[in-house]
LODRENDREN-740962 format. One record per residue (C-alpha): residue number from 1; chain; x, y, z. Coordinates in Angstrom, 2 decimals. Layout:
// LODRENDREN-740962
- num,chaine,xx,yy,zz
- NUM,A,X,Y,Z
...
END
This chain:
// LODRENDREN-740962
- num,chaine,xx,yy,zz
- 1,A,5.16,4.54,-7.75
- 2,A,7.29,4.09,-10.66
- 3,A,11.36,3.63,-10.03
- 4,A,12.85,6.84,-11.57
- 5,A,16.02,5.14,-12.62
- 6,A,13.69,2.98,-15.05
- 7,A,12.36,5.59,-16.65
- 8,A,15.81,7.83,-16.98
- 9,A,18.02,4.32,-18.40
- 10,A,15.13,3.44,-20.69
- 11,A,12.48,5.80,-21.58
- 12,A,11.23,4.03,-24.56
- 13,A,10.82,0.07,-22.81
- 14,A,8.55,2.63,-20.37
- 15,A,6.72,4.45,-22.95
- 16,A,5.90,0.85,-24.23
- 17,A,4.53,-0.39,-20.74
- 18,A,2.37,2.64,-20.28
- 19,A,0.98,2.28,-23.89
- 20,A,-0.19,-1.62,-23.28
- 21,A,-2.19,0.14,-19.90
- 22,A,-3.60,2.18,-22.09
- 23,A,-2.57,6.05,-20.81
- 24,A,-2.60,8.43,-23.66
- 25,A,0.59,9.92,-25.39
- 26,A,2.25,7.44,-23.55
- 27,A,5.89,9.21,-25.41
- 28,A,4.93,12.67,-24.53
- 29,A,4.20,11.71,-20.70
- 30,A,7.50,9.73,-20.26
- 31,A,9.15,12.72,-21.87
- 32,A,7.80,14.86,-19.93
- 33,A,9.21,12.89,-16.65
- 34,A,12.40,12.72,-18.15
- 35,A,12.71,16.44,-18.82
- 36,A,11.74,17.00,-15.05
- 37,A,14.17,14.85,-14.13
- 38,A,16.96,16.20,-15.76
- 39,A,16.16,19.72,-14.57
- 40,A,16.04,18.69,-11.08
- 41,A,19.59,16.94,-11.43
- 42,A,20.78,19.97,-13.17
- 43,A,19.30,22.16,-9.88
- 44,A,20.69,20.21,-7.21
- 45,A,24.40,20.25,-9.06
- 46,A,24.01,24.24,-9.74
- 47,A,22.89,24.50,-5.53
- 48,A,25.57,21.86,-4.68
- 49,A,28.45,23.93,-6.47
- 50,A,26.75,27.13,-4.63
- 51,A,27.02,25.57,-1.42
- 52,A,30.46,24.11,-1.75
- 53,A,31.36,28.06,-3.05
- 54,A,29.22,29.67,-0.21
- 55,A,31.35,27.62,2.26
- 56,A,34.75,28.25,0.76
- 57,A,34.10,31.71,0.32
- 58,A,32.70,31.92,4.06
- 59,A,36.25,30.76,5.11
- 60,A,38.07,33.39,3.01
- 61,A,36.31,36.39,4.48
- 62,A,38.05,35.03,7.89
- 63,A,41.42,35.17,6.20
- 64,A,40.74,38.36,4.65
- 65,A,39.93,40.39,7.61
- 66,A,42.48,38.38,9.51
- 67,A,45.09,40.44,6.77
- 68,A,43.06,43.53,7.16
- 69,A,42.06,43.29,3.39
- 70,A,38.78,44.86,3.76
- 71,A,37.79,45.51,0.28
- 72,A,38.33,41.34,-0.37
- 73,A,36.12,40.87,2.70
- 74,A,33.47,42.62,1.45
- 75,A,33.79,41.51,-1.95
- 76,A,33.16,38.01,-0.41
- 77,A,30.21,38.87,2.15
- 78,A,28.36,39.99,-0.66
- 79,A,28.99,36.82,-2.76
- 80,A,27.88,34.93,-0.04
- 81,A,24.87,37.39,0.38
- 82,A,24.16,36.16,-3.58
- 83,A,24.95,33.15,-2.92
- 84,A,22.60,32.72,0.11
- 85,A,19.39,34.38,-2.00
- 86,A,20.57,31.93,-4.86
- 87,A,20.22,28.87,-2.76
- 88,A,16.92,29.52,-0.78
- 89,A,15.67,30.54,-4.19
- 90,A,17.06,27.44,-5.89
- 91,A,15.95,25.13,-3.06
- 92,A,12.49,26.46,-3.59
- 93,A,12.52,25.44,-6.96
- 94,A,13.63,22.25,-6.07
- 95,A,10.84,21.49,-3.95
- 96,A,8.65,22.38,-6.84
- 97,A,10.53,20.19,-9.13
- 98,A,10.21,17.49,-6.40
- 99,A,7.11,17.22,-6.06
- 100,A,6.00,17.93,-10.32
- 101,A,7.78,14.70,-10.75
- 102,A,6.32,13.01,-7.87
- 103,A,3.23,13.50,-8.81
- 104,A,3.73,12.97,-12.58
- 105,A,4.85,9.15,-10.93
- 106,A,1.98,9.03,-8.65
- 107,A,-0.53,9.61,-11.74
- 108,A,0.49,6.49,-13.82
- 109,A,-0.69,3.29,-13.21
- 110,A,1.95,0.00,-13.01
- 111,A,3.70,-1.62,-15.69
- 112,A,2.08,-4.89,-16.60
- 113,A,4.21,-8.05,-16.37
- 114,A,5.45,-9.43,-19.79
- 115,A,3.10,-12.42,-19.49
- 116,A,-0.70,-10.66,-19.01
- 117,A,-2.32,-10.58,-22.42
- 118,A,-2.99,-7.06,-23.97
- 119,A,-6.60,-5.57,-24.47
- 120,A,-8.85,-3.05,-23.27
- 121,A,-11.78,-4.44,-21.50
- 122,A,-12.72,-7.51,-19.66
- 123,A,-13.15,-9.30,-23.68
- 124,A,-9.98,-9.81,-23.89
- 125,A,-9.23,-11.46,-20.61
- 126,A,-7.39,-14.93,-21.05
- 127,A,-9.00,-18.41,-18.82
- 128,A,-6.79,-20.16,-17.26
- 129,A,-8.09,-23.51,-18.07
- 130,A,-5.91,-25.62,-15.52
- 131,A,-7.72,-23.93,-12.84
- 132,A,-11.24,-24.40,-14.17
- 133,A,-13.31,-26.37,-11.51
- 134,A,-16.52,-27.77,-11.85
- 135,A,-19.40,-27.65,-13.91
- 136,A,-22.65,-25.19,-14.16
- 137,A,-25.16,-25.98,-11.75
- 138,A,-28.20,-27.58,-13.95
- 139,A,-30.71,-25.71,-12.08
- 140,A,-33.75,-25.03,-14.71
- 141,A,-35.58,-21.35,-14.40
- 142,A,-32.82,-20.60,-11.72
- 143,A,-34.10,-17.20,-10.13
- 144,A,-31.47,-14.88,-9.24
- 145,A,-30.56,-14.36,-5.38
- 146,A,-32.56,-10.61,-4.56
- 147,A,-35.59,-12.93,-5.99
- 148,A,-34.92,-15.68,-3.57
- 149,A,-33.94,-13.62,-0.58
- 150,A,-36.87,-11.38,-1.04
- 151,A,-39.53,-14.35,-1.10
- 152,A,-37.93,-16.07,2.27
- 153,A,-38.37,-12.38,4.02
- 154,A,-34.54,-12.58,4.75
- 155,A,-33.17,-9.70,2.61
- 156,A,-34.98,-6.13,2.28
- 157,A,-33.35,-3.37,0.41
- 158,A,-36.20,-1.23,0.18
- 159,A,-36.09,-0.47,3.91
- 160,A,-31.85,-0.49,3.79
- 161,A,-33.11,2.67,1.07
- 162,A,-35.15,4.18,3.16
- 163,A,-32.62,5.00,5.94
- 164,A,-29.43,5.09,3.72
- 165,A,-29.95,4.94,0.37
- 166,A,-29.60,2.71,-2.47
- 167,A,-27.28,0.15,-3.01
- 168,A,-27.45,-1.29,0.76
- 169,A,-29.07,-3.89,2.26
- 170,A,-30.84,-6.09,5.52
- 171,A,-30.01,-9.61,5.86
- 172,A,-31.93,-10.64,8.71
- 173,A,-32.68,-14.20,10.02
- 174,A,-30.65,-17.23,8.73
- 175,A,-29.33,-15.13,5.92
- 176,A,-27.72,-12.79,8.43
- 177,A,-26.13,-15.99,9.91
- 178,A,-24.89,-17.39,6.36
- 179,A,-22.90,-14.07,5.86
- 180,A,-21.55,-14.00,9.67
- 181,A,-20.96,-18.54,8.82
- 182,A,-19.33,-17.67,5.60
- 183,A,-16.82,-15.15,7.18
- 184,A,-15.69,-17.51,9.84
- 185,A,-15.25,-20.53,7.52
- 186,A,-13.19,-18.25,5.59
- 187,A,-11.41,-17.27,8.11
- 188,A,-10.71,-20.91,9.83
- 189,A,-9.34,-21.67,6.63
- 190,A,-7.08,-19.33,5.64
- 191,A,-5.28,-18.96,9.25
- 192,A,-5.46,-22.81,10.27
- 193,A,-4.55,-24.14,7.20
- 194,A,-2.84,-21.13,4.71
- 195,A,-0.58,-19.87,7.67
- 196,A,-2.56,-15.94,7.53
- 197,A,-2.20,-14.08,10.54
- 198,A,-5.53,-13.11,11.87
- 199,A,-5.56,-9.02,12.01
- 200,A,-8.50,-6.53,13.19
- 201,A,-7.41,-3.48,11.36
- 202,A,-8.55,-0.08,11.31
- 203,A,-11.66,0.98,9.32
- 204,A,-10.79,4.49,8.81
- 205,A,-7.42,5.63,7.50
- 206,A,-5.81,8.86,6.49
- 207,A,-4.88,9.70,3.01
- 208,A,-1.13,8.69,2.92
- 209,A,-2.41,5.00,3.37
- 210,A,-5.14,5.57,0.47
- 211,A,-1.74,7.00,-1.08
- 212,A,0.04,3.98,-0.54
- 213,A,-1.91,1.62,-1.89
- 214,A,-2.77,3.51,-4.89
- 215,A,-6.66,4.75,-4.10
- 216,A,-5.42,7.98,-4.08
- 217,A,-5.49,10.48,-6.11
- 218,A,-7.31,9.04,-8.82
- 219,A,-9.84,7.46,-7.29
- 220,A,-10.57,10.00,-4.60
- 221,A,-14.52,9.55,-5.99
- 222,A,-14.67,6.34,-5.05
- 223,A,-14.48,6.56,-1.26
- 224,A,-16.32,7.44,1.61
- 225,A,-14.79,10.63,3.69
- 226,A,-16.57,11.36,6.59
- 227,A,-17.17,15.32,7.02
- 228,A,-14.26,17.35,9.40
- 229,A,-17.19,18.61,11.42
- 230,A,-17.16,15.21,12.78
- 231,A,-14.00,15.49,14.23
- 232,A,-14.50,19.30,15.27
- 233,A,-17.78,19.96,15.52
- 234,A,-19.10,22.70,14.80
- 235,A,-21.34,23.36,18.20
- 236,A,-18.22,23.23,19.80
- 237,A,-16.34,26.07,17.67
- 238,A,-18.94,28.18,18.43
- 239,A,-19.54,27.32,22.25
- 240,A,-15.73,28.20,22.58
- 241,A,-15.80,31.36,20.78
- 242,A,-18.90,32.49,22.38
- 243,A,-17.16,32.02,25.89
- 244,A,-13.83,33.80,24.86
- 245,A,-13.16,37.48,25.97
- 246,A,-10.92,38.03,22.87
- 247,A,-13.66,36.74,20.10
- 248,A,-11.11,37.28,17.11
- 249,A,-7.96,36.13,18.25
- 250,A,-10.09,33.16,19.33
- 251,A,-11.47,32.66,16.48
- 252,A,-8.03,32.94,15.08
- 253,A,-6.91,30.39,17.22
- 254,A,-9.56,27.81,16.47
- 255,A,-9.50,27.94,12.57
- 256,A,-5.67,26.91,13.10
- 257,A,-6.54,24.23,15.32
- 258,A,-9.14,23.35,12.90
- 259,A,-6.81,23.16,10.05
- 260,A,-4.20,21.68,11.84
- 261,A,-6.51,18.81,12.85
- 262,A,-8.12,18.06,9.55
- 263,A,-5.25,18.48,7.07
- 264,A,-5.42,14.76,6.77
- 265,A,-8.53,13.56,5.91
- 266,A,-9.94,10.34,7.04
- 267,A,-11.85,7.90,4.93
- 268,A,-13.18,4.68,5.31
- 269,A,-11.61,1.70,3.85
- 270,A,-12.78,0.36,0.43
- 271,A,-11.09,-2.63,1.05
- 272,A,-8.68,-4.02,4.37
- 273,A,-6.03,-4.47,1.76
- 274,A,-5.17,-0.61,2.70
- 275,A,-4.99,-1.40,6.31
- 276,A,-3.15,-4.55,5.90
- 277,A,-0.83,-3.37,3.00
- 278,A,0.11,-0.20,4.82
- 279,A,1.11,-2.29,8.09
- 280,A,4.76,-2.21,7.09
- 281,A,4.76,1.41,5.93
- 282,A,7.97,3.66,6.60
- 283,A,9.19,0.13,7.97
- 284,A,12.92,-1.69,6.91
- 285,A,12.12,-5.49,7.72
- 286,A,14.57,-8.45,8.28
- 287,A,14.49,-10.68,5.17
- 288,A,13.76,-13.63,7.28
- 289,A,10.26,-12.17,8.43
- 290,A,9.10,-12.68,4.36
- 291,A,6.75,-13.21,3.66
- 292,A,4.58,-11.81,5.65
- 293,A,1.10,-13.16,5.39
- 294,A,-2.40,-11.30,6.78
- 295,A,-5.92,-11.83,6.60
- 296,A,-8.87,-9.90,7.65
- 297,A,-12.70,-9.68,7.51
- 298,A,-14.00,-6.63,7.53
- 299,A,-17.06,-3.89,6.47
- 300,A,-15.85,-2.36,2.93
- 301,A,-17.09,1.09,2.06
- 302,A,-17.01,2.04,-1.75
- 303,A,-18.89,4.58,-3.40
- 304,A,-18.84,2.91,-6.66
- 305,A,-19.00,6.28,-8.36
- 306,A,-17.84,4.59,-12.00
- 307,A,-20.29,2.27,-11.60
- 308,A,-23.70,4.03,-12.01
- 309,A,-26.20,2.10,-13.56
- 310,A,-24.74,-1.14,-13.29
- 311,A,-26.10,-3.99,-11.43
- 312,A,-28.12,-1.63,-9.86
- 313,A,-30.60,-4.72,-7.98
- 314,A,-29.11,-7.26,-5.42
- 315,A,-26.11,-7.11,-3.62
- 316,A,-23.39,-8.00,-6.60
- 317,A,-22.64,-4.24,-6.63
- 318,A,-23.01,-2.47,-2.98
- 319,A,-21.75,1.02,-0.77
- 320,A,-21.44,-1.57,2.32
- 321,A,-19.95,-5.32,2.16
- 322,A,-18.41,-7.46,3.65
- 323,A,-14.55,-8.97,2.68
- 324,A,-12.35,-11.60,3.91
- 325,A,-8.88,-9.97,2.31
- 326,A,-5.82,-11.51,1.83
- 327,A,-2.32,-9.96,1.74
- 328,A,1.39,-10.99,1.43
- 329,A,4.50,-8.55,1.92
- 330,A,7.52,-10.82,0.17
- 331,A,10.80,-10.31,-1.27
- 332,A,11.12,-10.23,-5.11
- 333,A,11.93,-13.15,-5.70
- 334,A,8.89,-14.49,-3.75
- 335,A,6.48,-12.74,-5.27
- 336,A,5.54,-14.69,-8.55
- 337,A,4.97,-17.80,-6.78
- 338,A,3.16,-16.11,-3.76
- 339,A,1.26,-15.15,-6.25
- 340,A,0.08,-18.82,-7.55
- 341,A,0.12,-19.85,-3.75
- 342,A,-2.70,-16.95,-3.08
- 343,A,-5.05,-17.49,-5.67
- 344,A,-4.52,-21.30,-4.72
- 345,A,-5.88,-20.67,-1.19
- 346,A,-9.11,-18.02,-2.48
- 347,A,-10.04,-20.96,-4.85
- 348,A,-10.05,-23.44,-2.01
- 349,A,-12.92,-21.87,-0.45
- 350,A,-15.16,-22.05,-3.52
- 351,A,-13.72,-25.98,-3.79
- 352,A,-15.43,-26.57,-0.11
- 353,A,-18.20,-25.39,-0.78
- 354,A,-18.70,-27.02,-4.21
- 355,A,-19.48,-24.03,-6.45
- 356,A,-18.09,-24.19,-10.25
- 357,A,-15.75,-21.60,-11.03
- 358,A,-12.99,-20.14,-13.56
- 359,A,-9.84,-17.94,-12.92
- 360,A,-8.83,-16.09,-15.83
- 361,A,-6.07,-13.48,-16.04
- 362,A,-6.95,-9.72,-16.82
- 363,A,-5.88,-8.46,-19.91
- 364,A,-3.64,-4.65,-19.75
- 365,A,-7.15,-2.63,-19.76
- 366,A,-9.11,-4.41,-17.16
- 367,A,-6.47,-4.55,-14.69
- 368,A,-6.84,-2.53,-11.27
- 369,A,-4.25,0.62,-10.97
- 370,A,-1.72,-0.66,-8.89
- 371,A,-1.20,-4.45,-10.56
- 372,A,1.25,-5.92,-12.21
- 373,A,-0.91,-9.20,-12.71
- 374,A,-4.09,-9.89,-11.41
- 375,A,-5.95,-13.01,-11.37
- 376,A,-9.71,-13.14,-11.11
- 377,A,-11.86,-16.13,-9.81
- 378,A,-15.49,-16.14,-11.32
- 379,A,-18.26,-18.05,-9.58
- 380,A,-21.15,-19.48,-11.92
- 381,A,-24.11,-17.68,-11.14
- 382,A,-27.16,-19.95,-12.36
- 383,A,-29.49,-16.92,-12.14
- 384,A,-27.58,-14.79,-14.11
- 385,A,-26.80,-17.52,-16.30
- 386,A,-22.92,-16.27,-16.39
- 387,A,-19.69,-16.16,-14.06
- 388,A,-19.04,-13.07,-12.05
- 389,A,-16.37,-12.08,-10.41
- 390,A,-15.75,-12.95,-6.73
- 391,A,-11.98,-12.78,-5.97
- 392,A,-9.50,-10.32,-7.27
- 393,A,-5.63,-11.60,-6.62
- 394,A,-2.91,-9.51,-7.60
- 395,A,1.25,-8.93,-7.80
- 396,A,1.82,-5.19,-7.16
- 397,A,5.40,-5.80,-7.21
- 398,A,6.96,-2.99,-6.20
- 399,A,4.64,-0.12,-6.90
- 400,A,3.10,0.40,-3.53
- 401,A,6.00,-0.29,-1.77
- 402,A,7.48,2.80,-3.42
- 403,A,4.49,4.71,-2.18
- 404,A,4.63,3.49,0.98
- 405,A,8.51,3.47,1.68
- 406,A,8.38,-0.21,2.81
- 407,A,11.29,-2.24,2.65
- 408,A,13.36,-5.17,3.96
- 409,A,17.42,-5.96,3.83
- 410,A,18.66,-8.78,2.81
- 411,A,20.34,-11.28,5.15
- 412,A,23.78,-10.27,5.13
- 413,A,23.61,-7.04,3.30
- 414,A,23.72,-3.52,5.02
- 415,A,21.65,-1.90,1.68
- 416,A,18.16,-2.50,1.54
- 417,A,15.43,-3.65,-0.93
- 418,A,11.94,-2.55,-1.75
- 419,A,9.03,-5.56,-0.46
- 420,A,7.02,-6.54,-2.95
- 421,A,2.82,-6.59,-2.05
- 422,A,-0.25,-8.96,-3.17
- 423,A,-3.28,-8.42,-1.76
- 424,A,-6.64,-10.80,-2.89
- 425,A,-9.98,-11.60,-1.73
- 426,A,-10.56,-14.82,-0.20
- 427,A,-13.63,-14.07,-0.74
- 428,A,-16.24,-11.78,-1.16
- 429,A,-18.62,-12.70,1.46
- 430,A,-21.46,-10.90,0.31
- 431,A,-20.99,-12.46,-3.60
- 432,A,-20.21,-15.91,-1.77
- 433,A,-23.49,-15.53,-0.07
- 434,A,-24.81,-14.48,-3.38
- 435,A,-23.37,-17.38,-5.15
- 436,A,-25.00,-20.20,-2.53
- 437,A,-28.42,-18.59,-3.03
- 438,A,-28.37,-19.65,-6.80
- 439,A,-26.75,-22.39,-6.66
- 440,A,-28.33,-24.16,-3.64
- 441,A,-31.37,-22.72,-4.44
- 442,A,-34.75,-25.88,-4.61
- 443,A,-37.86,-25.63,-6.71
- 444,A,-40.09,-24.69,-3.29
- 445,A,-37.93,-21.37,-2.59
- 446,A,-35.57,-22.98,-0.17
- 447,A,-31.85,-22.77,-0.39
- 448,A,-29.77,-25.65,0.72
- 449,A,-26.60,-24.75,3.35
- 450,A,-23.58,-26.40,1.85
- 451,A,-21.90,-28.97,3.80
- 452,A,-19.07,-27.36,5.23
- 453,A,-20.85,-24.70,6.55
- 454,A,-22.96,-27.15,8.87
- 455,A,-20.62,-26.60,11.60
- 456,A,-21.24,-22.97,11.78
- 457,A,-24.91,-22.83,11.35
- 458,A,-26.55,-24.21,14.62
- 459,A,-27.89,-27.55,13.09
- 460,A,-29.37,-25.75,10.30
- 461,A,-29.07,-27.70,7.19
- 462,A,-31.99,-25.64,4.98
- 463,A,-33.27,-21.83,4.76
- 464,A,-36.66,-21.69,4.67
- 465,A,-39.22,-18.65,4.95
- 466,A,-40.48,-18.24,8.61
- 467,A,-43.99,-20.54,9.02
END
């Protein structure tokens, strides 16, 4: 969410920022927001004046009656009644304008940082050469991960599709263990060496939480929403209705109960960022608590509504996958350094797994909705002969904090400020498994286990097809 004061004070700069993010007609969008803001502030001024006059007139009524001046008293009472109606209508208009202004601001992406490269898509991303690590694997006739996994008999997309549809998979035997080993390894590094606090968060959250981290309202189609009936079963509704001596009245009461229970939907998290970042929603933290660093290894659920036809084979783009998420809550002064640190923490996992990777700064057209600056970490996949994203580390500034009303009180001050929020993958577990299969594949179809994971694999050094 944007600070309306920034739009009000410098609409030209705000419009330029929107233009960099590819927002259509940015000057018109900005002008519309400025007009709504002016109308709202003018209305609030009129309401304050009307309320002040009503209070004054109410006092004068008492004086007029004390002086037995009935004519003045009646005139003042009529004026107060008129002011009451005017104020009620004005308050209704105020709520409408507030909602319109909030909706306009909520639909707009975060403005990019000054050093973010301009561009329409991933082709304009810029590599951070100082962060490049390793060299591409020299594997002849490298196979893709799904060819390796299926040949091992430990990766089954066909059976998963029969029970869940496309973009799901069964991992079995040592591949299932490898996935578990990766998650534990990542958590141990992030908590034991980099100071992140491990959290086991809710996997299902309300719409307010999705709004706070920017998935709502624009990306609603990418979320999974359990049916309301799962919280208010139809069978129980009918049983209660049939047993009631007043079915009509009971139906109205039950319908109201249903509406009350379901006025906020629940959705499955697309990333633990949602739960972890909302941990501080509607709170005022002490500055001494910051930076706050949290990590979680969770399943993630994405409808991938905008990814039709992309990566239809394999585990690159799944409806269900697991990820170790990193979230930091900081002061504004800390966030840029924290962004660099978070990216270092994510990169360290790939370094210890000895896998070639690079880091790119995303351009304005490729950044996520809530980000002001993003680094993508891309790992080399010899089976695809290309780099693929395995982590995104984003600094969101105070954009999410405004949507969540998450603040802190600077030391020695009475006033509060919005925190800055950052999030990143440390790493995507499924994609890391993909990278291991492709980078550690052997000519005989087996897969070597990286040295860093040996303590987690119970003595298994090589994953081979069962006899």
